[in-house]
N, C-alpha and C positions, 0 to 999 in steps of 0.2 A: 278423252279416255284416261290419259295420264293424270289429269286434274282430279277425276273421280277416284281413281285408285289411290292417289296421294292423299286425298281428303279422308278416305276410309282408313288408311294407315295412320294418319294423324289422329283421328278419333280413337283408334285402337291404342295409340301411344298414350293418350290422355287417360284411358281406362287402366293402362298398365302402370301409370305413374304412382298412384297411391299404393298399389300392390308392391311396387319396387321399394317405396319408402317404408312400408310395413315390414318387408323382408329384411331390409337393411337394419331397421330398428331391432328386430328380433335377433339378428346376427350380432349386432353391437352389444345387446344385453347378454347373450351367451358368452361373448368374448370377455366382457367385464367379469362374469362369474369365473371363467377359466383363469383370468389374471388376478383374481381375488381383489378386485378393486372395491374399496369400501363404499363408494358411491353406488355401484351396481348392486352390492349386497344389501345396502340400506333399503332398497325397494322391496326386499324379501323379509322385512322385519316380522318376526313371529313365525316364520316358516321353518320347517325341519329340512336340513340339507346335509349332504355329505361332500366335504371339500378336501382336496389333496393339495399339499403344498410343502414348503420348506419351513422347518421350525426356526423361529427368530426370537431374539430377546423381547421381553415384555416392556411395559412403560418405564420400569425402573432399571432396565438393562439386564444383562446375564446375571445368574446367581451361582453360588457355590453349593454343591451337594453337602448334606449334613454330616456324613461320615467320612467320605474320601476327599472332600474338598474339590471335586471335579467341577470345572466350569460347565454350566448347563442352562437349560431353560425350564426344565422340570426334573425333580428328583423325588425318590421315595425309598424307604427302607423297611425292613422287617427283622425282628429279633426272635430267634427260636431258642427255647430252653430245652436241652436234651437232658433226660433224667432216667433213673431206674425207678419204676413204680414200687410202691410198698409191697414187699414180698409176702405172698400168701403161702400157707403151708401146702407143700406138694406141687406148687406152681413153678414153672420155669420163668426166671426173671429176665425180661427182655427190655432193652432201652426203647424209649419213645420220646416224643417231643411235643411241645406246645408253643404256639405263637404268643409272645407276651407283649409285643409292640408292632404296630403296623402303621406307617405314616406315609402320606403323600403330600407334596408341596401344593399350596393353594394360590401361588402367585400367577397372575396372568402371563401367558407367553404368546408371542406373535406367530403369524402364519402368512407367508408371502409366496407368490408364484415363483417357479423355478427361473433362475436367471436374474431375478430382481435383488437389489441390495437388502441385506437383512435389517438395516436400520432405516429403511425407507418407509413409504406408506404401506401399512399392513392392517390386517384385522387381528383380533385377539381371541384366545381360548381361555375359558375359565375352568380349570380342572378341579374346582372345589367339589368334594364328595364323589368324584368320579372313580371308577375302578382303575386299578393299575393299568397303564397303557400296554396294549398287547405287544409282545416281543420287544419291550424296552431293553436297552443295553444294560447288562449286569456289569457294573464297574467295580464292585467289591464283594468278596465273599471271604469271610474270616471266621475261624473257629477258635475260641478262647476257652481253655480248660479252667476249671476252678482250682484255686491254689491248694496245694497239698503240703501238709506239715513237713518242713525240712527239705522240700524240693523246689528248686528255682522255677518260676513260672513267669511267662511274659505278662507285663502289666496290661490290664484291660482298659485301654485309653478310649475305647469306642463308647462304652456305656454312658459317660457324661454327655456325649454328643447326640444321643438318641432324643428325637423330638416326639412330642405327643406323650400320652400316658402309658406307663408300663403297668400292665395289669395281668391278671390270671391267678389261678389257684396253684401255688407252688407245692405240688405234690411230689412225694418221693425224694430221692437223693439226686441232687444236681450233678451232672457229669461235665457239661460244657455249655457255652452260649455260642450260637452261630449268628453272625451278622451278614445280611445281604443288602445291597443297595443297587438301585436301578436309576438310570438317567436318560434324558433326551438331550443331546448336545445341539448347539446351534448349527444349522446346516443339514440336519437329518430330515429325511423325507417322512412325512406323517400324513395319515388320513384321519379326519375328525368328522364324526356324525353328531349333530346337536341342533339346537334351535338358535336362530339369529336374533339378537337383541341389541337395540341401541341403548348404550349406557355411558353417561358422562361424555358424550360426544364421540364415543368409540363404537365400532361394530364388534360385538362379542358373541362367540359361540358358547352357549351354555347348555346345561342339561335340560331336555324337554320336560314339560310338566308331567308327562305320562311315562317317563323312562329315565335312562341315565346317559350322560355324555360318554361316547366311546372314542378312544384314541388308539390308532394302530401305528406302530413305529416301524420304519424301514420298509414300507410298502414298495413293491416293484410296479412301475408303470407298465401297462400293457401296450401292445402296438397301437400307434396312433392311426385313426381313421379320419377321413375327411368329414367335417361337420356337415350334417344335413342342412342346418341353417345357413352355412356358408354357401353350399351348392345352390340352395333355393335363392339366396340373395343375388348370387352371381348370374344365375339363369334369368331371373326376372329383370334384373338391371340391364343385362345385355339385350334381352328381348325388347325392353323399352327403348334403349338407345338405338338399336337397329331400326325398329319400327318408326321412331320419331324422325331419324335422319332420312330414312327412305321416303317417308311421307312428305317431308319438307322438300326434298330433292325433286320428287315427282310433281308436286304442286308447282314448283318454280319452272320445271320444264313444260308443264302443261299450260302455263299462262301465255 
């Protein structure tokens, strides 16, 4: 009797073996995605994903922001021209503003899992033509008035640092220029949604063909829950181990 039961359990273990291997493979793949391992992400080449990690320097290292010179992995700035519109007869003259320059850096920056070294193995994000990262850190905001005859005025040392093209219709009377700059510093938590691409031996998150790359700065991680893949892998593996050991033991006892 023990021999029969042991044989049945042994056969059941053989059935559970490929299921356990499959469950472990799925868990390992999910773990690779959570750890942002390039090898795991390479298998998803061409797929749209949302990944959360820590901002890290790109292939050329950290960069300095254009206006404030802050060390960062991404920076962008905007210049607003405040002016008084041409006065019309009987109209109340109110100040308004136009954006005359809007720039975002296009250098690749890295993304690593939390707790991993920023200069270690990482994937990269291509922010080219992407909208300004949501909730990026405002590192500079300065208003510079236009010079007035006979009145001392602070020198506008920011205008020569503006990158990209300054454009717009300069209407009305200029009052002042407002400079604003945003950065993502190394070590900041970010969430990126884009398309995975293999490029020059690197795994890069780029803008999908049917949309734009989105970057969210300073995201707060929600409470962690046990992974369903992990639970599945543990349950099937334990079931296989218990069934196999019980079957072998009963077969030996029944001989």
